[in-house]
N, CA, C and O atoms as CSV, one atom per row, in Angstrom:
chain,resi,resn,atom,element,x,y,z
A,1,MET,N,N,0.823,-1.182,0.000
A,1,MET,CA,C,0.000,0.000,0.000
A,1,MET,C,C,0.867,1.245,0.000
A,1,MET,O,O,0.500,2.260,-0.592
A,2,ALA,N,N,2.006,1.174,0.656
A,2,ALA,CA,C,2.921,2.310,0.653
A,2,ALA,C,C,3.375,2.614,-0.770
A,2,ALA,O,O,3.564,3.772,-1.142
A,3,PHE,N,N,3.543,1.570,-1.546
A,3,PHE,CA,C,3.950,1.748,-2.942
A,3,PHE,C,C,2.917,2.554,-3.712
A,3,PHE,O,O,3.269,3.471,-4.455
A,4,SER,N,N,1.632,2.215,-3.538
A,4,SER,CA,C,0.593,2.933,-4.278
A,4,SER,C,C,0.496,4.380,-3.815
A,4,SER,O,O,0.197,5.259,-4.624
A,5,SER,N,N,0.740,4.651,-2.536
A,5,SER,CA,C,0.731,6.037,-2.048
A,5,SER,C,C,1.878,6.825,-2.659
A,5,SER,O,O,1.696,7.966,-3.083
A,6,LYS,N,N,3.043,6.227,-2.706
A,6,LYS,CA,C,4.214,6.879,-3.290
A,6,LYS,C,C,3.990,7.124,-4.782
A,6,LYS,O,O,4.324,8.192,-5.295
A,7,LEU,N,N,3.427,6.139,-5.475
A,7,LEU,CA,C,3.141,6.291,-6.896
A,7,LEU,C,C,2.175,7.445,-7.117
A,7,LEU,O,O,2.359,8.244,-8.035
A,8,GLY,N,N,1.152,7.535,-6.286
A,8,GLY,CA,C,0.195,8.633,-6.400
A,8,GLY,C,C,0.855,9.985,-6.226
A,8,GLY,O,O,0.543,10.926,-6.957
A,9,SER,N,N,1.767,10.097,-5.265
A,9,SER,CA,C,2.495,11.359,-5.056
A,9,SER,C,C,3.311,11.725,-6.279
A,9,SER,O,O,3.306,12.878,-6.711
A,10,LEU,N,N,4.004,10.762,-6.833
A,10,LEU,CA,C,4.824,11.026,-8.008
A,10,LEU,C,C,3.991,11.460,-9.203
A,10,LEU,O,O,4.374,12.378,-9.928
A,11,LEU,N,N,2.857,10.806,-9.413
A,11,LEU,CA,C,2.006,11.153,-10.547
A,11,LEU,C,C,1.412,12.546,-10.381
A,11,LEU,O,O,1.303,13.292,-11.354
A,12,ARG,N,N,1.026,12.904,-9.153
A,12,ARG,CA,C,0.487,14.240,-8.913
A,12,ARG,C,C,1.545,15.303,-9.187
A,12,ARG,O,O,1.240,16.353,-9.753
A,13,GLN,N,N,2.775,15.037,-8.791
A,13,GLN,CA,C,3.863,15.993,-9.017
A,13,GLN,C,C,4.118,16.196,-10.504
A,13,GLN,O,O,4.511,17.281,-10.931
A,14,ASN,N,N,3.896,15.171,-11.273
A,14,ASN,CA,C,4.144,15.249,-12.711
A,14,ASN,C,C,2.906,15.692,-13.494
A,14,ASN,O,O,2.909,15.663,-14.725
A,15,GLY,N,N,1.858,16.098,-12.794
A,15,GLY,CA,C,0.671,16.632,-13.462
A,15,GLY,C,C,-0.179,15.593,-14.158
A,15,GLY,O,O,-0.871,15.929,-15.119
A,16,GLN,N,N,-0.160,14.353,-13.721
A,16,GLN,CA,C,-0.926,13.309,-14.385
A,16,GLN,C,C,-2.074,12.853,-13.492
A,16,GLN,O,O,-2.263,11.654,-13.287
A,17,THR,N,N,-2.838,13.801,-12.961
A,17,THR,CA,C,-3.908,13.480,-12.024
A,17,THR,C,C,-5.090,12.723,-12.602
A,17,THR,O,O,-5.702,11.964,-11.849
A,18,PRO,N,N,-5.475,12.858,-13.883
A,18,PRO,CA,C,-6.675,12.163,-14.347
A,18,PRO,C,C,-6.614,10.644,-14.215
A,18,PRO,O,O,-7.643,10.003,-14.004
A,19,MET,N,N,-5.446,10.073,-14.336
A,19,MET,CA,C,-5.382,8.610,-14.290
A,19,MET,C,C,-4.979,8.066,-12.921
A,19,MET,O,O,-4.904,6.849,-12.748
A,20,ILE,N,N,-4.720,8.924,-11.959
A,20,ILE,CA,C,-4.261,8.474,-10.642
A,20,ILE,C,C,-5.268,7.550,-9.979
A,20,ILE,O,O,-4.916,6.446,-9.564
A,21,SER,N,N,-6.499,7.983,-9.876
A,21,SER,CA,C,-7.515,7.205,-9.178
A,21,SER,C,C,-7.664,5.811,-9.777
A,21,SER,O,O,-7.705,4.818,-9.052
A,22,SER,N,N,-7.743,5.745,-11.075
A,22,SER,CA,C,-7.888,4.458,-11.752
A,22,SER,C,C,-6.695,3.543,-11.487
A,22,SER,O,O,-6.859,2.354,-11.215
A,23,MET,N,N,-5.503,4.107,-11.571
A,23,MET,CA,C,-4.295,3.298,-11.350
A,23,MET,C,C,-4.205,2.809,-9.913
A,23,MET,O,O,-3.855,1.654,-9.672
A,24,LEU,N,N,-4.519,3.676,-8.958
A,24,LEU,CA,C,-4.439,3.285,-7.552
A,24,LEU,C,C,-5.469,2.214,-7.210
A,24,LEU,O,O,-5.170,1.286,-6.459
A,25,ASN,N,N,-6.679,2.334,-7.752
A,25,ASN,CA,C,-7.684,1.304,-7.511
A,25,ASN,C,C,-7.244,-0.036,-8.088
A,25,ASN,O,O,-7.464,-1.080,-7.475
A,26,THR,N,N,-6.628,-0.010,-9.255
A,26,THR,CA,C,-6.121,-1.241,-9.848
A,26,THR,C,C,-5.041,-1.857,-8.971
A,26,THR,O,O,-5.038,-3.067,-8.744
A,27,LEU,N,N,-4.128,-1.033,-8.477
A,27,LEU,CA,C,-3.073,-1.529,-7.590
A,27,LEU,C,C,-3.652,-2.106,-6.312
A,27,LEU,O,O,-3.201,-3.150,-5.841
A,28,ARG,N,N,-4.656,-1.432,-5.742
A,28,ARG,CA,C,-5.267,-1.941,-4.511
A,28,ARG,C,C,-5.883,-3.314,-4.749
A,28,ARG,O,O,-5.747,-4.220,-3.927
A,29,CYS,N,N,-6.554,-3.452,-5.873
A,29,CYS,CA,C,-7.193,-4.724,-6.178
A,29,CYS,C,C,-6.164,-5.827,-6.391
A,29,CYS,O,O,-6.405,-6.982,-6.037
A,30,MET,N,N,-5.018,-5.474,-6.968
A,30,MET,CA,C,-3.979,-6.465,-7.202
A,30,MET,C,C,-3.270,-6.851,-5.915
A,30,MET,O,O,-2.817,-7.987,-5.774
A,31,SER,N,N,-3.168,-5.917,-4.970
A,31,SER,CA,C,-2.385,-6.170,-3.761
A,31,SER,C,C,-3.201,-6.771,-2.636
A,31,SER,O,O,-2.621,-7.264,-1.668
A,32,THR,N,N,-4.518,-6.752,-2.721
A,32,THR,CA,C,-5.348,-7.321,-1.663
A,32,THR,C,C,-6.368,-8.261,-2.278
A,32,THR,O,O,-6.563,-8.289,-3.493
A,33,SER,N,N,-7.001,-9.015,-1.429
A,33,SER,CA,C,-8.049,-9.897,-1.888
A,33,SER,C,C,-9.212,-9.072,-2.427
A,33,SER,O,O,-9.537,-8.019,-1.879
A,34,THR,N,N,-9.824,-9.537,-3.475
A,34,THR,CA,C,-10.962,-8.821,-4.040
A,34,THR,C,C,-12.265,-9.530,-3.677
A,34,THR,O,O,-13.254,-9.438,-4.404
A,35,LYS,N,N,-12.258,-10.228,-2.561
A,35,LYS,CA,C,-13.449,-10.927,-2.103
A,35,LYS,C,C,-14.253,-10.102,-1.110
A,35,LYS,O,O,-15.382,-10.464,-0.777
A,36,LYS,N,N,-13.687,-8.998,-0.632
A,36,LYS,CA,C,-14.338,-8.193,0.396
A,36,LYS,C,C,-14.784,-6.862,-0.196
A,36,LYS,O,O,-13.994,-6.136,-0.799
A,37,LEU,N,N,-16.074,-6.557,-0.009
A,37,LEU,CA,C,-16.643,-5.330,-0.531
A,37,LEU,C,C,-17.010,-4.380,0.604
A,37,LEU,O,O,-17.450,-4.807,1.672
A,38,PHE,N,N,-16.824,-3.093,0.356
A,38,PHE,CA,C,-17.285,-2.037,1.248
A,38,PHE,C,C,-18.649,-1.595,0.741
A,38,PHE,O,O,-18.828,-1.378,-0.457
A,39,ILE,N,N,-19.610,-1.462,1.647
A,39,ILE,CA,C,-20.946,-1.030,1.280
A,39,ILE,C,C,-21.248,0.252,2.051
A,39,ILE,O,O,-21.353,0.226,3.277
A,40,GLY,N,N,-21.386,1.361,1.351
A,40,GLY,CA,C,-21.653,2.644,1.993
A,40,GLY,C,C,-23.059,3.133,1.695
A,40,GLY,O,O,-23.702,2.681,0.747
A,41,GLY,N,N,-23.521,4.054,2.508
A,41,GLY,CA,C,-24.840,4.644,2.303
A,41,GLY,C,C,-25.984,3.768,2.766
A,41,GLY,O,O,-27.108,3.900,2.281
A,42,LEU,N,N,-25.706,2.868,3.708
A,42,LEU,CA,C,-26.752,1.962,4.187
A,42,LEU,C,C,-27.788,2.689,5.027
A,42,LEU,O,O,-27.476,3.638,5.746
A,43,SER,N,N,-29.006,2.232,4.925
A,43,SER,CA,C,-30.081,2.704,5.792
A,43,SER,C,C,-29.749,2.284,7.227
A,43,SER,O,O,-29.146,1.234,7.452
A,44,TYR,N,N,-30.145,3.108,8.182
A,44,TYR,CA,C,-29.887,2.760,9.583
A,44,TYR,C,C,-30.678,1.531,10.018
A,44,TYR,O,O,-30.394,0.948,11.064
A,45,GLY,N,N,-31.667,1.134,9.222
A,45,GLY,CA,C,-32.447,-0.062,9.526
A,45,GLY,C,C,-31.825,-1.352,8.993
A,45,GLY,O,O,-32.310,-2.440,9.301
A,46,THR,N,N,-30.772,-1.247,8.207
A,46,THR,CA,C,-30.122,-2.434,7.650
A,46,THR,C,C,-29.307,-3.123,8.735
A,46,THR,O,O,-28.524,-2.481,9.435
A,47,ASP,N,N,-29.493,-4.428,8.871
A,47,ASP,CA,C,-28.701,-5.206,9.829
A,47,ASP,C,C,-27.885,-6.251,9.080
A,47,ASP,O,O,-27.974,-6.351,7.856
A,48,ASP,N,N,-27.085,-7.036,9.816
A,48,ASP,CA,C,-26.209,-8.028,9.195
A,48,ASP,C,C,-26.989,-8.995,8.304
A,48,ASP,O,O,-26.565,-9.300,7.189
A,49,GLN,N,N,-28.119,-9.470,8.796
A,49,GLN,CA,C,-28.885,-10.477,8.057
A,49,GLN,C,C,-29.466,-9.903,6.761
A,49,GLN,O,O,-29.397,-10.553,5.718
A,50,SER,N,N,-30.033,-8.705,6.815
A,50,SER,CA,C,-30.625,-8.133,5.596
A,50,SER,C,C,-29.533,-7.754,4.586
A,50,SER,O,O,-29.765,-7.809,3.378
A,51,LEU,N,N,-28.346,-7.370,5.072
A,51,LEU,CA,C,-27.234,-7.091,4.165
A,51,LEU,C,C,-26.793,-8.373,3.464
A,51,LEU,O,O,-26.537,-8.378,2.260
A,52,LYS,N,N,-26.706,-9.457,4.230
A,52,LYS,CA,C,-26.318,-10.750,3.643
A,52,LYS,C,C,-27.340,-11.198,2.603
A,52,LYS,O,O,-26.968,-11.671,1.529
A,53,GLU,N,N,-28.607,-11.055,2.913
A,53,GLU,CA,C,-29.658,-11.454,1.977
A,53,GLU,C,C,-29.602,-10.645,0.683
A,53,GLU,O,O,-29.840,-11.184,-0.398
A,54,ALA,N,N,-29.289,-9.366,0.789
A,54,ALA,CA,C,-29.236,-8.508,-0.397
A,54,ALA,C,C,-28.121,-8.916,-1.353
A,54,ALA,O,O,-28.226,-8.702,-2.560
A,55,PHE,N,N,-27.050,-9.504,-0.815
A,55,PHE,CA,C,-25.895,-9.845,-1.654
A,55,PHE,C,C,-25.763,-11.342,-1.937
A,55,PHE,O,O,-24.928,-11.734,-2.753
A,56,SER,N,N,-26.550,-12.172,-1.296
A,56,SER,CA,C,-26.380,-13.622,-1.440
A,56,SER,C,C,-26.754,-14.133,-2.828
A,56,SER,O,O,-26.364,-15.245,-3.187
A,57,GLY,N,N,-27.479,-13.378,-3.602
A,57,GLY,CA,C,-27.832,-13.789,-4.953
A,57,GLY,C,C,-26.647,-13.793,-5.913
A,57,GLY,O,O,-26.755,-14.302,-7.028
A,58,PHE,N,N,-25.524,-13.235,-5.490
A,58,PHE,CA,C,-24.349,-13.152,-6.359
A,58,PHE,C,C,-23.314,-14.235,-6.069
A,58,PHE,O,O,-22.334,-14.373,-6.800
A,59,GLY,N,N,-23.532,-15.001,-5.008
A,59,GLY,CA,C,-22.598,-16.064,-4.660
A,59,GLY,C,C,-22.615,-16.326,-3.170
A,59,GLY,O,O,-23.448,-15.792,-2.436
A,60,ASP,N,N,-21.683,-17.155,-2.735
A,60,ASP,CA,C,-21.608,-17.560,-1.336
A,60,ASP,C,C,-21.045,-16.424,-0.479
A,60,ASP,O,O,-19.854,-16.119,-0.547
A,61,VAL,N,N,-21.916,-15.797,0.332
A,61,VAL,CA,C,-21.499,-14.738,1.240
A,61,VAL,C,C,-20.982,-15.404,2.516
A,61,VAL,O,O,-21.735,-16.068,3.227
A,62,THR,N,N,-19.702,-15.222,2.794
A,62,THR,CA,C,-19.114,-15.835,3.994
A,62,THR,C,C,-19.321,-14.977,5.235
A,62,THR,O,O,-19.337,-15.492,6.353
A,63,GLU,N,N,-19.481,-13.661,5.042
A,63,GLU,CA,C,-19.751,-12.764,6.166
A,63,GLU,C,C,-20.361,-11.478,5.640
A,63,GLU,O,O,-19.951,-10.967,4.597
A,64,ALA,N,N,-21.334,-10.962,6.360
A,64,ALA,CA,C,-21.915,-9.652,6.076
A,64,ALA,C,C,-22.023,-8.937,7.419
A,64,ALA,O,O,-22.604,-9.459,8.370
A,65,ARG,N,N,-21.459,-7.746,7.479
A,65,ARG,CA,C,-21.417,-7.056,8.769
A,65,ARG,C,C,-21.688,-5.570,8.596
A,65,ARG,O,O,-21.012,-4.887,7.826
A,66,VAL,N,N,-22.684,-5.080,9.321
A,66,VAL,CA,C,-22.972,-3.651,9.392
A,66,VAL,C,C,-22.183,-3.105,10.573
A,66,VAL,O,O,-22.260,-3.651,11.673
A,67,ILE,N,N,-21.436,-2.048,10.360
A,67,ILE,CA,C,-20.614,-1.470,11.416
A,67,ILE,C,C,-21.486,-0.560,12.277
A,67,ILE,O,O,-22.213,0.295,11.770
A,68,THR,N,N,-21.396,-0.764,13.586
A,68,THR,CA,C,-22.214,-0.003,14.525
A,68,THR,C,C,-21.338,0.827,15.460
A,68,THR,O,O,-20.165,0.524,15.680
A,69,ASP,N,N,-21.938,1.868,15.995
A,69,ASP,CA,C,-21.276,2.699,16.989
A,69,ASP,C,C,-21.154,1.890,18.276
A,69,ASP,O,O,-22.137,1.314,18.743
A,70,ARG,N,N,-19.970,1.844,18.841
A,70,ARG,CA,C,-19.769,0.991,20.027
A,70,ARG,C,C,-20.506,1.512,21.250
A,70,ARG,O,O,-20.817,0.732,22.150
A,71,ASP,N,N,-20.793,2.801,21.311
A,71,ASP,CA,C,-21.491,3.353,22.479
A,71,ASP,C,C,-23.002,3.225,22.362
A,71,ASP,O,O,-23.670,2.853,23.327
A,72,THR,N,N,-23.547,3.530,21.189
A,72,THR,CA,C,-25.002,3.547,21.033
A,72,THR,C,C,-25.557,2.274,20.408
A,72,THR,O,O,-26.743,1.980,20.555
A,73,GLY,N,N,-24.710,1.515,19.711
A,73,GLY,CA,C,-25.179,0.322,19.007
A,73,GLY,C,C,-25.878,0.641,17.698
A,73,GLY,O,O,-26.309,-0.273,16.996
A,74,ARG,N,N,-25.999,1.916,17.352
A,74,ARG,CA,C,-26.662,2.336,16.121
A,74,ARG,C,C,-25.731,2.138,14.929
A,74,ARG,O,O,-24.516,2.301,15.045
A,75,SER,N,N,-26.307,1.789,13.792
A,75,SER,CA,C,-25.536,1.617,12.568
A,75,SER,C,C,-24.804,2.901,12.222
A,75,SER,O,O,-25.318,4.001,12.425
A,76,ARG,N,N,-23.595,2.746,11.697
A,76,ARG,CA,C,-22.830,3.905,11.241
A,76,ARG,C,C,-23.058,4.174,9.750
A,76,ARG,O,O,-22.464,5.089,9.180
A,77,GLY,N,N,-23.926,3.367,9.125
A,77,GLY,CA,C,-24.299,3.619,7.726
A,77,GLY,C,C,-23.404,2.948,6.698
A,77,GLY,O,O,-23.497,3.243,5.506
A,78,PHE,N,N,-22.540,2.048,7.149
A,78,PHE,CA,C,-21.718,1.308,6.198
A,78,PHE,C,C,-21.448,-0.079,6.743
A,78,PHE,O,O,-21.671,-0.363,7.920
A,79,GLY,N,N,-20.955,-0.945,5.847
A,79,GLY,CA,C,-20.671,-2.311,6.253
A,79,GLY,C,C,-19.768,-2.992,5.245
A,79,GLY,O,O,-19.266,-2.366,4.311
A,80,PHE,N,N,-19.570,-4.291,5.450
A,80,PHE,CA,C,-18.698,-5.078,4.595
A,80,PHE,C,C,-19.367,-6.403,4.278
A,80,PHE,O,O,-20.075,-6.977,5.106
A,81,VAL,N,N,-19.129,-6.877,3.061
A,81,VAL,CA,C,-19.618,-8.190,2.639
A,81,VAL,C,C,-18.431,-8.966,2.087
A,81,VAL,O,O,-17.735,-8.495,1.188
A,82,ASN,N,N,-18.205,-10.163,2.633
A,82,ASN,CA,C,-17.129,-11.045,2.155
A,82,ASN,C,C,-17.744,-12.181,1.356
A,82,ASN,O,O,-18.738,-12.783,1.762
A,83,PHE,N,N,-17.137,-12.460,0.216
A,83,PHE,CA,C,-17.569,-13.564,-0.633
A,83,PHE,C,C,-16.543,-14.677,-0.610
A,83,PHE,O,O,-15.380,-14.459,-0.269
A,84,ALA,N,N,-16.983,-15.881,-0.976
A,84,ALA,CA,C,-16.084,-17.034,-1.023
A,84,ALA,C,C,-15.120,-16.942,-2.202
A,84,ALA,O,O,-14.036,-17.523,-2.161
A,85,ASP,N,N,-15.508,-16.213,-3.260
A,85,ASP,CA,C,-14.617,-16.116,-4.425
A,85,ASP,C,C,-14.667,-14.716,-5.041
A,85,ASP,O,O,-15.629,-13.968,-4.860
A,86,ASP,N,N,-13.612,-14.392,-5.765
A,86,ASP,CA,C,-13.455,-13.072,-6.377
A,86,ASP,C,C,-14.539,-12.765,-7.405
A,86,ASP,O,O,-15.018,-11.634,-7.479
A,87,GLU,N,N,-14.929,-13.756,-8.193
A,87,GLU,CA,C,-15.907,-13.524,-9.252
A,87,GLU,C,C,-17.261,-13.107,-8.690
A,87,GLU,O,O,-17.918,-12.228,-9.248
A,88,SER,N,N,-17.683,-13.729,-7.591
A,88,SER,CA,C,-18.956,-13.350,-6.963
A,88,SER,C,C,-18.910,-11.913,-6.479
A,88,SER,O,O,-19.870,-11.163,-6.655
A,89,ALA,N,N,-17.795,-11.527,-5.870
A,89,ALA,CA,C,-17.643,-10.155,-5.380
A,89,ALA,C,C,-17.682,-9.167,-6.546
A,89,ALA,O,O,-18.326,-8.122,-6.456
A,90,SER,N,N,-17.002,-9.496,-7.625
A,90,SER,CA,C,-16.984,-8.625,-8.800
A,90,SER,C,C,-18.385,-8.454,-9.382
A,90,SER,O,O,-18.784,-7.344,-9.735
A,91,ASN,N,N,-19.126,-9.552,-9.480
A,91,ASN,CA,C,-20.492,-9.489,-10.000
A,91,ASN,C,C,-21.394,-8.651,-9.095
A,91,ASN,O,O,-22.213,-7.868,-9.576
A,92,ALA,N,N,-21.236,-8.820,-7.785
A,92,ALA,CA,C,-22.043,-8.051,-6.829
A,92,ALA,C,C,-21.721,-6.572,-6.921
A,92,ALA,O,O,-22.623,-5.735,-6.887
A,93,LEU,N,N,-20.449,-6.248,-7.037
A,93,LEU,CA,C,-20.040,-4.851,-7.153
A,93,LEU,C,C,-20.674,-4.217,-8.385
A,93,LEU,O,O,-21.255,-3.136,-8.300
A,94,SER,N,N,-20.565,-4.878,-9.511
A,94,SER,CA,C,-21.110,-4.339,-10.764
A,94,SER,C,C,-22.620,-4.152,-10.699
A,94,SER,O,O,-23.148,-3.153,-11.185
A,95,ALA,N,N,-23.305,-5.104,-10.104
A,95,ALA,CA,C,-24.761,-5.069,-10.098
A,95,ALA,C,C,-25.346,-4.166,-9.011
A,95,ALA,O,O,-26.396,-3.557,-9.218
A,96,MET,N,N,-24.684,-4.072,-7.861
A,96,MET,CA,C,-25.289,-3.376,-6.722
A,96,MET,C,C,-24.855,-1.933,-6.530
A,96,MET,O,O,-25.550,-1.174,-5.854
A,97,ASP,N,N,-23.730,-1.533,-7.099
A,97,ASP,CA,C,-23.270,-0.157,-6.895
A,97,ASP,C,C,-24.297,0.824,-7.458
A,97,ASP,O,O,-24.647,0.761,-8.637
A,98,GLY,N,N,-24.771,1.722,-6.613
A,98,GLY,CA,C,-25.759,2.718,-7.014
A,98,GLY,C,C,-27.204,2.259,-6.911
A,98,GLY,O,O,-28.119,3.046,-7.153
A,99,GLN,N,N,-27.425,0.992,-6.553
A,99,GLN,CA,C,-28.783,0.462,-6.449
A,99,GLN,C,C,-29.417,0.833,-5.117
A,99,GLN,O,O,-28.726,1.205,-4.169
A,100,GLU,N,N,-30.725,0.729,-5.059
A,100,GLU,CA,C,-31.460,1.046,-3.846
A,100,GLU,C,C,-31.543,-0.183,-2.943
A,100,GLU,O,O,-31.854,-1.287,-3.390
A,101,LEU,N,N,-31.258,0.037,-1.674
A,101,LEU,CA,C,-31.411,-1.006,-0.661
A,101,LEU,C,C,-32.083,-0.365,0.543
A,101,LEU,O,O,-31.522,0.535,1.168
A,102,GLN,N,N,-33.258,-0.817,0.859
A,102,GLN,CA,C,-34.057,-0.305,1.971
A,102,GLN,C,C,-34.198,1.220,1.921
A,102,GLN,O,O,-34.039,1.911,2.927
A,103,GLY,N,N,-34.502,1.722,0.721
A,103,GLY,CA,C,-34.790,3.139,0.555
A,103,GLY,C,C,-33.590,4.049,0.362
A,103,GLY,O,O,-33.762,5.263,0.252
A,104,ARG,N,N,-32.381,3.504,0.318
A,104,ARG,CA,C,-31.174,4.319,0.133
A,104,ARG,C,C,-30.353,3.785,-1.035
A,104,ARG,O,O,-30.247,2.571,-1.213
A,105,ASN,N,N,-29.774,4.672,-1.827
A,105,ASN,CA,C,-28.865,4.253,-2.888
A,105,ASN,C,C,-27.513,3.964,-2.251
A,105,ASN,O,O,-26.912,4.835,-1.623
A,106,ILE,N,N,-27.046,2.743,-2.418
A,106,ILE,CA,C,-25.800,2.328,-1.770
A,106,ILE,C,C,-24.612,2.469,-2.712
A,106,ILE,O,O,-24.755,2.457,-3.934
A,107,ARG,N,N,-23.441,2.602,-2.108
A,107,ARG,CA,C,-22.179,2.642,-2.851
A,107,ARG,C,C,-21.441,1.348,-2.537
A,107,ARG,O,O,-21.299,0.971,-1.374
A,108,VAL,N,N,-20.980,0.681,-3.568
A,108,VAL,CA,C,-20.264,-0.579,-3.395
A,108,VAL,C,C,-18.898,-0.444,-4.046
A,108,VAL,O,O,-18.787,-0.017,-5.195
A,109,SER,N,N,-17.854,-0.811,-3.302
A,109,SER,CA,C,-16.496,-0.784,-3.843
A,109,SER,C,C,-15.695,-1.882,-3.163
A,109,SER,O,O,-16.134,-2.463,-2.171
A,110,TYR,N,N,-14.523,-2.157,-3.704
A,110,TYR,CA,C,-13.650,-3.113,-3.039
A,110,TYR,C,C,-13.159,-2.495,-1.736
A,110,TYR,O,O,-12.825,-1.312,-1.683
A,111,ALA,N,N,-13.121,-3.301,-0.699
A,111,ALA,CA,C,-12.677,-2.824,0.614
A,111,ALA,C,C,-11.166,-2.678,0.610
A,111,ALA,O,O,-10.453,-3.502,0.039
A,112,ASN,N,N,-10.687,-1.630,1.247
A,112,ASN,CA,C,-9.255,-1.425,1.439
A,112,ASN,C,C,-8.890,-1.971,2.807
A,112,ASN,O,O,-9.517,-1.630,3.811
A,113,GLU,N,N,-7.890,-2.807,2.841
A,113,GLU,CA,C,-7.459,-3.361,4.120
A,113,GLU,C,C,-6.834,-2.266,4.967
A,113,GLU,O,O,-6.083,-1.427,4.468
A,114,ARG,N,N,-7.155,-2.286,6.253
A,114,ARG,CA,C,-6.569,-1.328,7.184
A,114,ARG,C,C,-5.110,-1.696,7.389
A,114,ARG,O,O,-4.797,-2.871,7.581
A,115,PRO,N,N,-4.207,-0.716,7.352
A,115,PRO,CA,C,-2.796,-1.024,7.581
A,115,PRO,C,C,-2.592,-1.623,8.970
A,115,PRO,O,O,-3.281,-1.253,9.920
A,116,SER,N,N,-1.650,-2.539,9.080
A,116,SER,CA,C,-1.387,-3.144,10.378
A,116,SER,C,C,-0.624,-2.166,11.253
A,116,SER,O,O,-0.066,-1.186,10.759
A,117,GLY,N,N,-0.601,-2.430,12.540
A,117,GLY,CA,C,0.098,-1.560,13.477
A,117,GLY,C,C,-0.883,-0.689,14.228
A,117,GLY,O,O,-2.094,-0.797,14.035
A,118,PRO,N,N,-0.361,0.178,15.089
A,118,PRO,CA,C,-1.242,1.026,15.898
A,118,PRO,C,C,-1.997,2.021,15.027
A,118,PRO,O,O,-1.495,2.487,14.004
A,119,ARG,N,N,-3.215,2.334,15.457
A,119,ARG,CA,C,-4.037,3.280,14.715
A,119,ARG,C,C,-3.546,4.692,14.969
A,119,ARG,O,O,-3.170,5.041,16.088
A,120,SER,N,N,-3.553,5.491,13.930
A,120,SER,CA,C,-3.122,6.883,14.026
A,120,SER,C,C,-4.346,7.778,14.086
A,120,SER,O,O,-5.320,7.560,13.365
A,121,PHE,N,N,-4.298,8.772,14.936
A,121,PHE,CA,C,-5.398,9.720,15.044
A,121,PHE,C,C,-5.006,11.091,14.538
A,121,PHE,O,O,-5.633,12.085,14.904
A,122,GLY,N,N,-3.990,11.165,13.710
A,122,GLY,CA,C,-3.575,12.442,13.150
A,122,GLY,C,C,-2.605,13.170,14.066
A,122,GLY,O,O,-2.174,12.635,15.087
A,123,ASN,N,N,-2.277,14.369,13.694
A,123,ASN,CA,C,-1.284,15.145,14.422
A,123,ASN,C,C,-1.738,15.589,15.794
A,123,ASN,O,O,-0.908,15.815,16.674
A,124,ASN,N,N,-3.049,15.719,15.999
A,124,ASN,CA,C,-3.503,16.241,17.277
A,124,ASN,C,C,-4.058,15.158,18.190
A,124,ASN,O,O,-4.770,15.469,19.145
A,125,GLY,N,N,-3.752,13.907,17.921
A,125,GLY,CA,C,-4.195,12.836,18.792
A,125,GLY,C,C,-5.679,12.552,18.719
A,125,GLY,O,O,-6.198,11.811,19.554
A,126,GLY,N,N,-6.380,13.113,17.750
A,126,GLY,CA,C,-7.801,12.836,17.598
A,126,GLY,C,C,-8.681,13.677,18.496
A,126,GLY,O,O,-9.896,13.479,18.512
A,127,PHE,N,N,-8.119,14.599,19.234
A,127,PHE,CA,C,-8.917,15.424,20.121
A,127,PHE,C,C,-9.121,16.788,19.487
A,127,PHE,O,O,-8.348,17.196,18.620
A,128,GLY,N,N,-10.158,17.492,19.915
A,128,GLY,CA,C,-10.599,18.721,19.289
A,128,GLY,C,C,-9.561,19.807,19.090
A,128,GLY,O,O,-9.192,20.495,20.041
A,129,GLY,N,N,-9.100,19.964,17.898
A,129,GLY,CA,C,-8.249,21.085,17.538
A,129,GLY,C,C,-6.811,20.927,17.970
A,129,GLY,O,O,-6.402,19.878,18.466
A,130,SER,N,N,-6.049,21.993,17.772
A,130,SER,CA,C,-4.618,21.932,18.059
A,130,SER,C,C,-4.276,22.532,19.411
A,130,SER,O,O,-3.103,22.732,19.725
A,131,ARG,N,N,-5.293,22.819,20.215
A,131,ARG,CA,C,-5.028,23.470,21.484
A,131,ARG,C,C,-5.189,22.532,22.670
A,131,ARG,O,O,-5.469,22.987,23.779
A,132,GLY,N,N,-5.022,21.264,22.464
A,132,GLY,CA,C,-5.115,20.340,23.593
A,132,GLY,C,C,-6.391,19.546,23.567
A,132,GLY,O,O,-7.105,19.519,22.565
A,133,PHE,N,N,-6.671,18.901,24.671
A,133,PHE,CA,C,-7.757,17.937,24.773
A,133,PHE,C,C,-9.114,18.501,24.393
A,133,PHE,O,O,-9.797,17.913,23.554
A,134,GLY,N,N,-9.526,19.599,24.966
A,134,GLY,CA,C,-10.856,20.116,24.721
A,134,GLY,C,C,-10.984,20.996,23.503
A,134,GLY,O,O,-12.099,21.298,23.079
A,135,GLY,N,N,-9.884,21.414,22.933
A,135,GLY,CA,C,-9.934,22.242,21.750
A,135,GLY,C,C,-10.112,23.720,22.051
A,135,GLY,O,O,-10.000,24.544,21.143
A,136,GLY,N,N,-10.383,24.077,23.287
A,136,GLY,CA,C,-10.564,25.484,23.638
A,136,GLY,C,C,-9.242,26.125,23.973
A,136,GLY,O,O,-8.229,25.442,24.124
A,137,SER,N,N,-9.252,27.441,24.090
A,137,SER,CA,C,-8.008,28.131,24.440
A,137,SER,C,C,-7.880,28.200,25.958
A,137,SER,O,O,-8.879,28.225,26.676
A,138,ARG,N,N,-6.662,28.229,26.426
A,138,ARG,CA,C,-6.428,28.374,27.859
A,138,ARG,C,C,-5.102,29.091,28.053
A,138,ARG,O,O,-4.261,29.125,27.155
A,139,ASP,N,N,-4.934,29.647,29.202
A,139,ASP,CA,C,-3.707,30.355,29.530
A,139,ASP,C,C,-2.778,29.394,30.219
A,139,ASP,O,O,-3.030,29.008,31.360
A,140,ASP,N,N,-1.685,28.986,29.548
A,140,ASP,CA,C,-0.743,28.015,30.110
A,140,ASP,C,C,0.013,28.549,31.303
A,140,ASP,O,O,0.585,27.761,32.056
A,141,SER,N,N,0.042,29.864,31.510
A,141,SER,CA,C,0.821,30.417,32.609
A,141,SER,C,C,0.209,30.102,33.964
A,141,SER,O,O,0.881,30.234,34.987
A,142,SER,N,N,-1.063,29.685,33.992
A,142,SER,CA,C,-1.700,29.387,35.274
A,142,SER,C,C,-1.377,27.974,35.765
A,142,SER,O,O,-1.806,27.592,36.854
A,143,PHE,N,N,-0.637,27.204,34.992
A,143,PHE,CA,C,-0.324,25.829,35.392
A,143,PHE,C,C,1.089,25.682,35.840
A,143,PHE,O,O,1.509,24.586,36.208
C-alpha cells in the first residue's frame, strides 16, 4: 500500500492526475483480496442479516457485517460483505453499486485493508483542535 501512495504522489507531481484514481484502484485490487466489498450509504435499519440477503444472490457470502457505533449500538451507515470467491464479489459490485437497498442508494467498492500496526489519530491525537484535549483556548501560565 505504501507503494501505491508513493506512486500517487509522483504522478500528482508530474501533473498526471486524471489517471491516478484508476491506477491506484487497480493496484489496490492487485495487492489485496478482491473478495471483500465495502458497502456505503446503508439505511440505519439495515442489519447483518438483511445485508447478507441482499448480496447472497451473487454467490456464497461468507460474512456480512454492518458497522455499529460501540457506544449507542446504532448503525454507522456502512458495512462489509465477504464472498467465497473473487468472481462473486466482482459481479455483486457491478450489479449493486448505485442500487437502492431499503430506501437508500448504496455505494459498493472493493474494501481497502486497514494497515497493520497502531491506529493513528492524526497530528492532534484525535482530540478537538490543536489546542489540547478540549480544543478550547487556555492560559498556560496558570499551570
